[in-house]
C-alpha positions in Angstrom: 113.0 103.9 142.3 113.0 106.0 145.3 111.6 105.3 149.2 111.9 106.0 152.7 111.7 103.8 155.9 112.3 105.0 159.1 114.4 102.8 162.2 114.6 103.8 166.1 113.3 107.4 164.9 115.8 108.2 162.2 114.8 108.5 158.9 116.7 106.9 155.9 115.8 107.7 151.8 116.8 104.8 149.8 117.5 105.0 146.3 117.5 102.2 143.4 119.0 101.7 140.0 119.0 98.8 138.1 121.6 97.1 136.8 122.6 94.7 134.2 123.6 91.4 135.4 127.0 90.3 135.5 127.9 87.0 133.3 127.1 84.1 135.4 124.9 86.4 138.0 121.4 84.6 138.5 120.5 87.3 140.6 119.5 90.9 139.6 121.3 93.6 141.1 120.7 97.1 141.6 122.8 99.8 142.8 121.6 101.4 146.2 122.4 104.5 147.7 121.1 105.0 151.5 121.2 108.3 152.6 120.8 109.2 156.6 123.7 112.0 156.6 126.1 110.9 154.1 125.0 108.4 151.6 126.6 104.8 151.5 126.4 102.8 148.6 126.3 99.4 148.0 124.0 96.7 145.9 120.7 94.9 146.6 120.3 91.3 144.5 116.6 90.9 143.8 116.4 86.9 143.5 114.4 85.7 140.4 111.5 84.6 143.1 111.2 88.0 144.4 110.7 89.6 140.9 108.5 86.8 140.1 106.3 87.2 143.1 106.4 91.3 142.6 105.2 91.1 139.3 102.2 88.5 140.6 101.2 90.8 143.5 101.2 94.3 141.2 99.3 92.3 139.0 96.3 90.7 141.8 96.2 94.1 144.2 96.9 96.8 141.5 100.1 97.9 142.7 103.4 99.3 140.9 106.0 96.5 140.8 108.6 99.0 141.6 107.2 99.8 144.4 106.9 96.6 145.8 110.7 96.2 145.4 111.6 99.7 146.4 109.4 98.5 149.7 111.0 95.0 149.8 114.6 96.5 149.8 113.7 99.0 152.3 112.4 96.2 154.7 115.7 94.4 154.0 118.0 97.5 154.8 115.8 98.6 157.9 116.3 94.8 159.5 120.6 95.6 158.9 120.7 98.7 160.3 119.1 97.7 163.4 122.1 95.4 163.8 125.0 96.9 162.5 125.9 100.3 160.4 125.5 100.0 156.9 129.2 100.0 155.3 130.4 101.3 151.8 129.7 98.8 149.1 127.4 96.6 150.5 125.9 93.8 149.1 122.8 92.2 150.1 120.0 89.4 148.6 116.5 90.3 148.6 114.4 87.2 148.4 110.6 86.9 148.3 110.5 87.3 151.8 110.8 90.6 152.3 107.9 91.3 150.1 104.7 92.6 152.0 101.7 90.4 152.0 
């Protein structure tokens, strides 16, 4: 999945690649690469509730689940870069609240 987002007039590109959860992991991990100049790699973990909500929203509004998840990830990362610079190997949990209504 790929999307872009803008924070304080700075453009970012986000690429998400699904990974298999490790043993005992309840969230669904995606390798995430955020680029604004040099790329920063980390992990976004989507909760089961976020995935369920994305599937329901996609069905109800004829959107792609991938587009909804990418948008939620971009919103979560935009909030983070407002506060601090992303560091390599970042890890954030994305829950249903980041999905656009």
